[in-house]
C-alpha positions, 0 to 999 in steps of 0.5 A: 483463567480457563473462564476468560479463554472460553469467553474469547473463544465464543465471542462471535466474529462481530465482536472484535474491536475496542469497548466492553471489557471483561476481566477475569479476577485473580490478582496478578494473573487477571485477564482483560478481554476487550470486545464491541459489537462491530459489523464485518464491514465497518471493520474492513473499512477502518485503517488497517492496524499493524501493531501486530507487526510493529516488531517487523521492521524491514524494508519489505514489511514497509513496502507491504504495508505501504501497498495495502494502505494505498488499496484502501485509500490512505495515501499519507500513511503509505507515502510514510511507509514507502519513505521508511522503506526507501530510508532503510534500504536506499536502493530498494527500486520497488519502494520508489516505484510505490511511492512514485505512484502515491506522489501521481495520486496526489497530483505531485507530477515533479516528484512522481517523475523524480521517483520514477527516474531513481527507480529506473536508475536502479531497475531499468526493467520495472514496468510499474516505474515506466507506467507511473512515470508515463502517467505523470508526463501524460498528465502534464501534457508530455504526450510523446514522452508518456507513450515512450514509457507506456510502451517500454512498460508494456515490453516489459510485463507479462501482467494481462491487467496491466497490458490491458490498462496500458493498451487502454491508455496509449490508444486514448492518447493517440486519438 
């Protein structure tokens, strides 16, 4: 058993994943260590594996997984996570606002507006919902409604990057 732990301890970081199986004989107590030669950039480009967190079932855990998946570009998987968060807590405004963002990226503007409206019904101070709804309206050509949503989001946020983004979008729409 100690030899198997030692082998695991000395495996370099670039040997993480699936591949060669190293087994320490010992009957019922045998240990299997799986490793494959992968570079760190390869590992970072793979979809996140949440098996270690499967036992954590809360709306917040699904929201967080969805956000990570969106950042990695896995929109369909993110959509499922946000939907699970909503199923667990139908009053979770953040989940609706984030799911609206996915719909927006997929070009599903009506669904983005619907989820943004639900988020805002639950929390009228959610800048992200105003931003997403504004972007959906702007994409559909409803510029005046979009500008109103962007102004409301601007009044609610203190996030400098969001303020810059909103200002840039509003300047582009008013030119």
